[in-house]
C-alpha positions as CSV (number, residue, x, y, z in Angstrom):
1,M,-0.1,0.0,0.1
2,N,1.6,3.5,-0.6
3,K,1.4,6.0,1.7
4,P,-2.0,8.3,0.8
5,E,-0.5,11.8,-0.5
6,R,-0.3,14.3,2.8
7,V,-3.3,17.1,2.2
8,P,-2.3,20.4,0.7
9,I,-2.5,23.0,4.0
10,V,-5.1,25.9,3.2
11,P,-3.6,29.1,2.3
12,R,-4.0,32.3,5.3
13,N,-5.3,34.4,2.2
14,F,-8.0,31.9,1.3
15,N,-11.5,34.2,0.4
16,Y,-13.9,31.6,1.0
17,A,-16.8,33.9,0.3
18,E,-15.2,34.4,-3.7
19,F,-14.6,30.8,-3.6
20,L,-18.4,29.7,-3.4
21,A,-19.3,32.4,-5.2
22,S,-17.7,30.4,-8.4
23,L,-19.3,27.1,-8.1
24,N,-22.1,27.0,-10.2
25,N,-25.7,25.5,-8.4
26,E,-24.7,21.5,-9.0
27,Q,-21.1,22.4,-7.1
28,F,-22.5,23.9,-4.5
29,R,-25.0,21.5,-4.0
30,L,-22.5,18.7,-4.4
31,L,-19.8,20.2,-2.2
32,F,-21.6,20.2,0.5
33,E,-23.5,16.9,0.2
34,L,-20.1,14.9,-0.1
35,N,-18.4,16.4,2.3
36,D,-21.8,15.8,4.3
37,T,-22.6,11.6,3.7
38,K,-19.6,10.5,2.0
39,Y,-15.7,12.9,3.6
40,H,-14.6,11.9,1.6
41,Y,-10.3,12.1,1.6
42,Y,-7.5,14.3,-0.1
43,D,-7.5,11.8,-3.3
44,K,-10.9,11.9,-4.3
45,W,-11.7,15.8,-3.6
46,K,-9.0,15.7,-6.0
47,Y,-10.1,14.4,-9.4
48,L,-13.4,15.5,-8.7
49,A,-11.8,19.3,-9.4
50,S,-10.8,18.1,-12.2
51,D,-14.0,17.2,-13.7
52,W,-15.0,20.5,-12.0
53,G,-12.4,22.0,-14.0
54,M,-10.8,23.5,-10.7
55,D,-7.4,23.7,-9.2
56,P,-7.2,21.2,-6.4
57,Q,-6.0,22.9,-4.1
58,Q,-8.8,25.0,-4.0
59,L,-11.4,22.9,-4.5
60,W,-9.5,21.1,-1.0
61,A,-9.1,24.6,0.7
62,G,-12.9,25.0,0.5
63,V,-13.4,21.8,1.4
64,K,-11.5,22.5,4.8
65,T,-13.2,25.6,5.5
66,A,-17.1,23.3,5.4
67,R,-15.5,21.7,8.0
68,I,-15.0,24.9,10.2
69,G,-17.3,23.1,12.5
70,Q,-14.7,19.9,13.7
71,K,-14.4,19.8,16.9
72,S,-10.8,19.9,19.0
73,L,-9.6,16.9,21.1
74,T,-6.0,17.2,22.9
75,I,-5.6,14.1,24.8
76,S,-1.8,14.3,25.7
77,Q,-0.4,17.8,25.7
78,L,3.2,15.7,23.9
79,P,3.2,16.7,20.3
80,G,1.0,14.5,17.7
81,F,-1.6,14.5,20.8
82,S,-4.6,17.1,19.6
83,F,-6.9,15.6,17.0
84,K,-10.1,16.5,15.3
85,V,-13.5,14.9,15.3
86,N,-16.2,16.3,13.4
87,T,-20.1,14.9,13.3
88,P,-21.5,15.1,9.1
89,T,-24.7,13.7,8.7
90,V,-23.4,9.9,8.8
91,V,-21.9,9.5,11.7
92,Q,-25.1,11.2,12.7
93,E,-27.2,8.9,11.4
94,Y,-25.0,5.5,12.2
95,L,-24.8,6.1,15.5
96,H,-28.7,6.7,15.7
97,T,-29.2,3.5,14.8
98,F,-26.6,1.8,16.9
99,D,-28.5,4.0,19.2
100,M,-31.5,1.8,18.5
101,N,-30.6,-1.7,18.3
102,L,-27.0,-2.2,20.1
103,G,-28.0,-1.7,23.3
104,G,-31.5,-1.2,26.2
105,N,-34.5,-2.6,26.1
106,L,-33.3,-4.2,22.6
107,Q,-32.1,-7.3,25.4
108,G,-34.5,-10.2,25.4
109,D,-36.1,-12.7,22.8
110,T,-37.0,-9.1,20.0
111,V,-33.3,-9.4,18.6
112,I,-31.7,-13.3,19.8
113,P,-34.3,-15.7,21.3
114,S,-33.4,-16.8,25.3
115,E,-32.7,-19.7,25.1
116,D,-30.1,-19.4,22.3
117,Q,-28.6,-16.3,23.9
118,D,-25.6,-18.0,25.5
119,R,-24.6,-20.2,22.5
120,Y,-24.5,-17.1,20.1
121,L,-22.3,-15.6,22.3
122,I,-20.0,-18.5,22.5
123,S,-19.6,-18.2,18.3
124,S,-19.9,-14.6,18.1
125,L,-16.9,-14.4,20.9
126,M,-14.6,-17.4,18.3
127,E,-16.3,-15.5,15.3
128,E,-14.2,-12.8,16.4
129,A,-11.1,-14.0,18.2
130,I,-10.1,-16.2,14.7
131,A,-10.9,-12.4,12.3
132,S,-9.0,-10.5,15.0
133,S,-6.1,-12.7,14.4
134,Q,-6.2,-13.0,10.8
135,L,-5.9,-10.5,10.1
136,E,-2.8,-9.9,11.8
137,G,-1.2,-13.0,9.6
138,A,-2.9,-16.4,11.3
139,A,-2.6,-18.5,9.0
140,T,-5.5,-21.6,9.5
141,T,-8.9,-21.7,8.2
142,R,-12.3,-20.5,9.8
143,K,-13.6,-24.1,10.1
144,V,-10.2,-25.6,11.7
145,A,-10.0,-22.8,14.1
146,K,-13.5,-23.4,15.7
147,E,-12.8,-27.0,15.8
148,M,-9.8,-26.6,18.1
149,L,-12.1,-23.4,20.0
150,E,-14.5,-26.3,20.2
151,N,-12.6,-28.8,21.5
152,N,-10.6,-27.4,23.7
153,R,-7.7,-28.5,21.4
154,K,-4.0,-27.5,22.4
155,P,-2.7,-25.6,19.2
156,R,-0.5,-26.6,17.3
157,N,0.9,-23.9,15.2
158,H,1.8,-19.6,15.7
159,S,-1.7,-19.1,14.1
160,E,-3.7,-21.2,16.2
161,Q,-2.2,-19.9,19.3
162,M,-3.0,-16.1,18.4
163,I,-6.8,-17.1,17.8
164,L,-6.9,-18.9,21.1
165,N,-5.3,-16.5,22.8
166,N,-7.9,-13.8,21.6
167,Y,-10.5,-15.8,22.5
168,E,-9.1,-16.2,26.1
169,A,-9.2,-12.1,25.8
170,M,-12.3,-11.7,24.3
171,K,-13.8,-13.8,27.0
172,W,-11.2,-12.0,30.2
173,I,-13.1,-8.5,28.6
174,V,-16.6,-9.9,28.6
175,A,-16.2,-10.9,32.9
176,H,-14.4,-7.3,33.7
177,K,-16.6,-5.4,31.3
178,E,-16.9,-3.3,34.8
179,E,-14.2,-2.2,35.5
180,P,-11.8,0.7,34.7
181,F,-9.2,0.5,32.4
182,T,-5.6,0.8,33.8
183,I,-2.4,0.7,32.6
184,D,-2.3,-3.1,34.8
185,R,-5.2,-3.9,33.4
186,I,-4.4,-3.0,29.5
187,K,-0.8,-5.2,30.3
188,T,-2.8,-8.2,31.3
189,L,-4.8,-8.1,28.3
190,Q,-1.9,-8.1,26.5
191,A,-0.4,-11.4,27.4
192,I,-3.8,-12.7,27.1
193,I,-2.9,-12.1,23.8
194,T,0.3,-12.6,23.0
195,K,0.7,-15.9,25.5
196,D,3.1,-18.0,23.9
197,T,3.5,-15.9,20.3
198,L,5.9,-13.6,21.3
199,Y,9.7,-14.0,20.1
200,G,12.0,-12.5,22.9
201,E,10.4,-10.2,24.4
202,E,7.9,-10.2,27.3
203,P,4.4,-9.8,27.2
204,G,2.3,-7.4,29.3
205,T,5.7,-4.9,28.9
206,F,5.7,-1.5,27.1
207,R,8.0,-1.8,23.8
208,T,12.3,-0.4,25.2
209,T,13.0,0.9,22.0
210,D,12.1,3.3,19.5
211,D,12.7,0.9,16.7
212,F,9.2,-0.3,16.0
213,N,7.4,0.6,12.9
214,V,3.9,0.1,10.8
215,V,5.0,-1.1,7.1
216,D,3.7,-2.0,4.4
217,V,4.0,-5.7,4.4
218,Q,4.4,-6.1,0.6
219,T,6.8,-3.4,0.2
220,G,8.6,-2.3,3.6
221,A,7.6,0.9,3.1
222,V,7.1,2.4,6.6
223,L,3.9,3.5,6.6
224,Y,4.0,5.2,10.9
225,S,6.5,5.8,13.2
226,P,5.0,5.4,16.8
227,P,5.2,7.5,20.0
228,V,9.4,7.0,20.9
229,A,9.3,4.5,24.0
230,G,10.3,7.6,26.8
231,Q,6.9,9.0,26.4
232,L,4.6,5.2,26.7
233,D,4.0,5.5,30.3
234,D,2.6,9.4,30.0
235,L,0.6,8.3,27.1
236,M,-1.1,5.6,28.2
237,K,-1.5,7.4,31.8
238,A,-3.4,10.1,29.0
239,F,-5.0,6.9,27.6
240,C,-6.6,5.5,30.5
241,N,-8.2,9.1,31.2
242,F,-10.2,9.3,28.7
243,A,-11.2,5.5,28.1
244,N,-12.2,6.0,31.2
245,D,-14.2,9.5,30.3
246,D,-12.4,10.7,33.1
247,L,-11.5,13.5,30.3
248,K,-13.6,17.0,30.3
249,L,-14.3,18.2,27.4
250,S,-16.4,20.9,26.1
251,F,-18.6,19.4,23.9
252,F,-20.3,16.3,24.1
253,L,-18.5,13.1,22.5
254,H,-20.8,9.7,22.0
255,P,-20.1,6.8,23.3
256,I,-19.7,4.6,20.1
257,T,-16.9,7.6,18.9
258,R,-15.3,7.7,22.0
259,G,-15.3,3.9,22.0
260,I,-13.6,4.1,18.8
261,I,-11.2,6.4,19.5
262,V,-10.2,4.0,22.3
263,H,-9.6,1.4,19.2
264,F,-7.6,3.8,17.2
265,L,-5.2,5.0,20.5
266,M,-4.1,2.2,21.3
267,G,-2.9,1.4,17.6
268,Y,-1.2,5.5,17.5
269,I,0.9,4.6,20.6
270,H,1.7,2.0,19.3
271,P,2.7,0.8,23.4
272,F,3.4,-3.2,22.9
273,P,6.2,-4.9,21.1
274,D,3.2,-6.6,19.2
275,G,-0.6,-7.2,19.2
276,N,-1.5,-4.1,19.2
277,G,-3.7,-4.2,16.7
278,R,-5.6,-7.2,18.6
279,T,-5.7,-5.4,21.5
280,A,-7.2,-2.3,19.6
281,R,-9.9,-4.0,18.9
282,T,-11.0,-6.0,22.0
283,L,-10.9,-2.6,24.2
284,F,-13.2,-1.6,21.4
285,Y,-15.8,-3.9,22.9
286,W,-14.4,-3.1,26.5
287,Y,-15.2,0.2,26.3
288,L,-18.8,-0.6,24.7
289,L,-20.1,-2.7,26.5
290,K,-19.3,-0.8,29.6
291,H,-20.9,1.7,28.5
292,G,-24.4,-1.1,28.0
293,Y,-23.8,-2.4,24.2
294,W,-25.1,-5.4,25.0
295,L,-25.1,-6.1,21.5
296,I,-21.8,-5.6,20.4
297,E,-21.0,-8.9,21.9
298,Y,-22.8,-10.7,19.8
299,M,-21.2,-9.7,16.4
300,S,-17.9,-10.0,15.2
301,V,-16.6,-6.4,13.8
302,S,-13.0,-7.6,12.5
303,R,-14.5,-9.8,10.6
304,I,-15.5,-7.1,9.0
305,I,-12.5,-5.7,8.4
306,L,-10.8,-8.5,7.8
307,H,-12.7,-8.2,4.6
308,S,-11.9,-4.4,4.1
309,K,-8.2,-4.8,5.4
310,A,-7.3,-2.0,3.2
311,Q,-9.3,0.3,3.8
312,Y,-9.0,-0.3,7.4
313,A,-5.3,1.0,7.0
314,K,-6.7,4.0,5.3
315,A,-9.2,5.1,7.7
316,Y,-5.3,5.4,10.2
317,L,-3.5,6.8,7.4
318,H,-5.8,9.3,6.3
319,T,-6.4,10.3,9.9
320,E,-3.1,11.1,10.6
321,Q,-2.3,12.6,6.6
322,D,-5.0,15.1,7.3
323,D,-4.2,16.6,11.4
324,N,-5.3,13.9,12.6
325,D,-8.8,14.3,11.6
326,L,-10.3,11.2,13.3
327,T,-13.1,11.6,11.4
328,Y,-12.6,9.3,8.8
329,F,-11.6,6.4,10.9
330,I,-14.4,7.1,12.8
331,I,-17.1,6.6,9.9
332,Y,-14.9,3.2,8.7
333,N,-15.5,1.7,11.4
334,L,-19.3,2.9,12.2
335,K,-20.4,1.2,8.9
336,S,-17.9,-1.8,9.9
337,I,-20.3,-2.0,13.0
338,D,-22.9,-1.5,10.7
339,K,-22.3,-4.2,8.2
340,A,-21.6,-6.3,11.5
341,L,-25.5,-6.3,13.2
342,D,-26.6,-6.4,9.6
343,E,-24.8,-9.9,9.5
344,L,-25.7,-10.7,12.7
345,R,-29.5,-9.9,12.0
346,Q,-29.1,-12.3,8.9
347,Y,-27.5,-14.4,11.2
348,I,-30.3,-14.3,13.8
349,K,-32.7,-15.3,11.2
350,R,-31.6,-18.2,9.1
351,K,-30.6,-20.2,12.5
352,T,-34.3,-19.4,13.3
353,T,-35.4,-21.0,10.3
354,E,-33.7,-23.4,10.5
355,K,-33.9,-24.3,13.7
356,Q,-38.3,-24.5,13.1
357,N,-37.5,-26.9,9.9
358,A,-35.6,-29.0,12.5
359,L,-38.3,-29.0,14.7
360,T,-41.5,-29.1,12.2
361,L,-38.9,-32.2,11.0
362,L,-38.4,-33.6,14.8
363,R,-41.5,-32.5,16.0
364,H,-43.1,-36.3,17.0
365,T,-39.1,-36.9,18.2
366,N,-37.7,-36.6,22.2
367,F,-35.1,-34.5,21.3
368,N,-34.2,-31.8,24.1
369,E,-32.9,-28.4,21.7
370,R,-29.6,-28.9,22.0
371,Q,-30.4,-32.2,20.2
372,I,-32.0,-30.6,17.4
373,I,-29.1,-28.5,17.3
374,L,-26.5,-30.7,16.4
375,L,-28.9,-32.8,14.4
376,Q,-30.2,-29.8,12.5
377,E,-26.2,-29.5,11.8
378,L,-25.8,-33.2,11.0
379,M,-28.7,-33.1,8.1
380,Q,-26.2,-30.2,6.2
381,D,-23.2,-31.8,6.5
382,S,-22.9,-35.5,7.1
383,T,-19.2,-35.7,7.7
384,L,-19.0,-33.8,11.2
385,F,-18.6,-36.1,14.0
386,F,-19.1,-34.7,17.7
387,T,-17.4,-34.7,21.5
388,V,-18.7,-33.9,25.0
389,Q,-15.5,-30.7,25.2
390,Q,-17.5,-30.0,22.3
391,V,-20.0,-29.7,23.1
392,Q,-20.3,-28.1,26.4
393,N,-18.0,-25.5,24.8
394,K,-20.9,-25.2,22.0
395,F,-23.3,-25.1,24.3
396,G,-22.4,-23.5,27.2
397,V,-23.4,-26.4,30.0
398,S,-21.5,-29.0,32.1
399,N,-19.3,-32.1,30.9
400,Q,-22.1,-34.1,32.3
401,T,-24.8,-32.5,30.1
402,A,-23.2,-32.9,27.1
403,R,-21.9,-36.4,27.6
404,N,-26.1,-37.1,28.2
405,D,-27.0,-35.5,24.5
406,L,-24.7,-37.4,22.4
407,N,-24.9,-40.7,24.6
408,G,-29.0,-39.9,24.3
409,L,-28.2,-40.3,20.4
410,A,-25.8,-42.8,20.7
411,E,-28.4,-44.6,21.8
412,Q,-30.6,-44.6,19.5
413,G,-28.6,-45.4,16.7
414,I,-27.9,-42.2,15.1
415,F,-24.5,-42.2,16.6
416,E,-22.2,-44.4,16.9
417,K,-18.8,-43.9,19.4
418,R,-14.8,-44.1,18.3
419,R,-12.6,-43.8,21.1
420,T,-9.3,-41.6,19.5
421,G,-6.4,-41.8,21.9
422,H,-8.1,-40.3,25.5
423,R,-10.8,-38.6,23.4
424,M,-14.6,-40.3,22.4
425,Q,-15.9,-39.3,19.2
426,F,-19.4,-39.3,17.8
427,L,-20.0,-40.3,14.4
428,P,-22.4,-40.6,12.3
429,R,-24.0,-44.3,11.3
430,P,-24.9,-44.5,7.5
431,D,-28.4,-45.2,8.3
432,F,-28.8,-41.7,10.2
433,M,-31.1,-40.1,8.5
434,K,-33.4,-42.7,8.8
435,K,-33.2,-43.2,12.5
436,I,-33.9,-38.9,12.7
437,Q,-37.3,-39.6,10.8
438,G,-38.5,-42.8,12.6
439,K,-38.1,-45.0,9.2
């Protein structure tokens, strides 16, 4: 990825009134509409200037002046930690949607059937752990990774260790979501995330040298150089001050916007030798859960980011290259949250339909809900097999309950047992469909 061109500086003698007077009606409309609904970076405005037969720097000066309502946010008095935040219509629309959908009174059967909430939560934490690790280079498939997590299988390689660590980190923040952010807790979280994956570095410790840069993996070009190690203690104190809402602002900053800025700052400060990105995304979840946006733990935002990695990187770079304007990073993440919410809705709708179809097929049987879900999965993929540990983790039930579920299906001739080492596997019999249908 090429580093984006730094935006031009607006000339001090720029005459905004003359600039607006020079636009025709369509250009005038587009200037404010695009600024409010798209919030383009300079490169897009530069191409538009060419279409308009206008000097790109002149058009950009007009765009920046139109953004004059930006708020200033100073995290630390150290250089580079004063930011700009804007609230164009696109941001306000997303925030309103999330306020209506991610928290409050919707907790319950309206969004996720109560009997399925535990199962969906376990699955979503796994999905987020897998995707966040894949973003940082974990090379394994989702299917293999989920099988490892469900079966409590030991990681076989570095990539699987990353995913297991991320899963443990997601469970950790759910368990500690009411606690304030502290440097020690953030170090603990990073230590969980990087357990057995660092080479020559101690988990849970800040970097002590200044030779860490964010580079393009393909070209090796330096995209970003983080603050020097000697500033990290002060910066992380300032970070916790902001994340705990102790930084007094002269304007309202929406909690979801704050959570996204927490995400940004962890990557921007880059306090650890490794795991900064995974830590940043986990802290984002922690912040939103602390502020009552309970549905976020059922969503995998990193899975959306994984499919738009270039845009994710550009959102960081556009902020840095345009006078620390956080609005680019905020909009990118709001879009990702919106897609993750849509994916969750589609997933629940699909799973609810599948469950109803299975219940219809099995209405004259005495299978319990968990057994019906296992049979439903089996009907979709007859190559599956299950273990007691897998069912225990999948549904969040006791070992004995999982064992009873599988033994019950075996007793009805649907599964056959096969011992592999110390583990008992339950495999479908060739005629399992006839047994399900009572034939």
